[in-house]
C-alpha positions in Angstrom: 0.1 0.3 -0.2 1.4 3.3 -0.7 2.6 5.8 1.6 -0.3 8.2 2.8 -3.2 6.0 1.7 -5.8 4.9 3.8 -4.7 1.5 5.7 -6.9 1.1 8.5 -10.2 -0.6 6.9 -9.6 -4.0 8.3 -9.8 -2.6 12.1 -13.4 -1.6 11.8 -15.7 -2.6 15.0 -19.3 -2.8 13.6 -20.7 -3.3 16.7 -19.4 -0.6 18.8 -22.0 2.1 19.8 -19.8 4.8 18.9 -20.6 5.2 15.0 -17.6 7.9 14.5 -15.1 5.4 15.9 -15.3 3.4 12.8 -15.4 6.8 10.4 -12.4 8.1 12.3 -10.3 5.0 11.8 -11.1 5.2 8.0 -9.7 8.7 8.2 -6.0 8.1 9.6 -3.6 7.8 7.1 -0.1 5.6 7.4 1.5 8.7 8.2 -1.1 9.4 11.2 -2.2 12.9 9.8 -5.8 13.6 9.6 -7.6 14.0 6.3 -9.8 16.8 7.1 -10.9 18.4 3.8 -12.0 15.4 1.9 -15.1 13.1 2.0 -14.7 9.8 4.4 -14.7 6.7 2.7 -17.5 5.0 5.1 -19.2 1.6 4.1 -22.8 1.2 3.5 -23.8 0.3 7.1 -22.0 3.1 8.9 -23.4 5.4 6.3 -26.8 3.8 7.1 -26.2 4.5 11.1 -25.4 7.8 10.2 -28.1 8.7 8.8 -30.5 7.3 11.3 -29.0 9.1 14.2 -28.1 12.6 12.0 -31.2 13.0 10.0 -33.6 13.5 12.9 -31.1 15.8 14.3 -31.4 18.0 11.5 -35.3 17.4 11.0 -35.7 18.7 14.6 -33.9 21.9 14.9 -35.7 25.2 15.3 -32.4 27.4 14.7 -29.1 27.1 13.8 -28.2 27.2 17.6 -30.8 24.2 18.3 -29.0 22.4 15.6 -25.4 23.2 17.2 -26.3 22.1 20.5 -28.0 19.1 19.0 -25.6 17.8 16.9 -22.5 18.9 19.9 -24.6 16.8 22.1 -23.6 13.7 20.0 -20.1 14.4 19.8 -20.5 16.5 15.8 -20.0 19.8 15.2 -21.3 21.7 11.8 -18.6 23.6 9.6 -17.7 24.9 6.4 -15.4 23.2 4.7 -14.2 23.9 1.2 -17.4 26.0 1.2 -19.5 23.2 1.8 -21.6 22.8 5.2 -19.8 19.5 6.5 -20.1 17.7 10.0 -16.4 17.4 11.9 -16.0 15.2 15.0 -16.1 17.5 17.7 -13.2 15.7 19.8 -10.3 16.2 16.8 -12.2 18.1 14.1 -12.0 15.4 11.1 -14.8 15.7 8.4 -17.4 13.3 8.4 -19.6 14.1 6.0 -21.2 16.8 4.0 -24.8 17.7 3.8 -25.2 16.0 0.1 -24.0 12.7 2.0 -27.2 12.6 4.5 -29.4 13.8 1.3 -30.0 17.3 2.7 -29.6 20.4 0.8 -28.3 23.9 2.4 -30.9 25.7 0.6 -33.6 23.7 2.4 -31.9 24.2 5.6 -31.9 28.2 5.1 -35.1 28.4 4.0 -36.0 26.6 7.3 -33.7 28.0 9.8 -32.3 31.0 8.3 -29.1 31.9 6.9 -26.4 30.8 9.4 -24.0 33.3 10.6 -20.7 32.3 9.6 -17.5 33.5 10.8 -14.2 33.0 8.0 -11.6 30.9 9.5 -9.4 30.5 6.0 -10.5 32.7 3.1 -8.3 30.6 0.7 -10.0 27.2 1.4 -13.5 28.9 2.3 -13.3 27.6 5.7 -15.5 28.6 8.1 -17.3 28.5 11.8 -21.2 28.5 12.1 -21.9 31.0 15.0 -24.6 30.3 17.4 -25.5 34.0 17.3 -24.8 37.0 15.3 -21.7 38.7 17.2 -22.7 42.2 18.8 -21.4 45.5 17.0 -19.0 47.4 18.8 -20.0 50.8 19.9 -17.0 52.5 18.9 -18.1 51.3 15.0 
């Protein structure tokens, strides 16, 4: 297997209750670095479990704050990576999946929850953090 390729696939633990553990195992390359921007390679069983856990959270969310709180309670964090909304592991920031993987559209979320307030993290890669609430304007401005 070439250096830097994914080689942990054989260590999947399908009966482990922490679904993201399996995803994390697939996301660590042979050099031990996290591949945070690309899509995860997820087997169909793990994908089904992720959708079963995550879709009800998105469906029940009444606001971006509510969505962030519910996802973080499960160990996930929504972020923009490469200009697309995706979910990351709260513990290490590794990318789990994007909205398209879950069968969701950003325009539908915006229509239901309103436009998110995004704090740019890196303008070159279009990464950004979704804020729970709008920042307060300074009195000096």
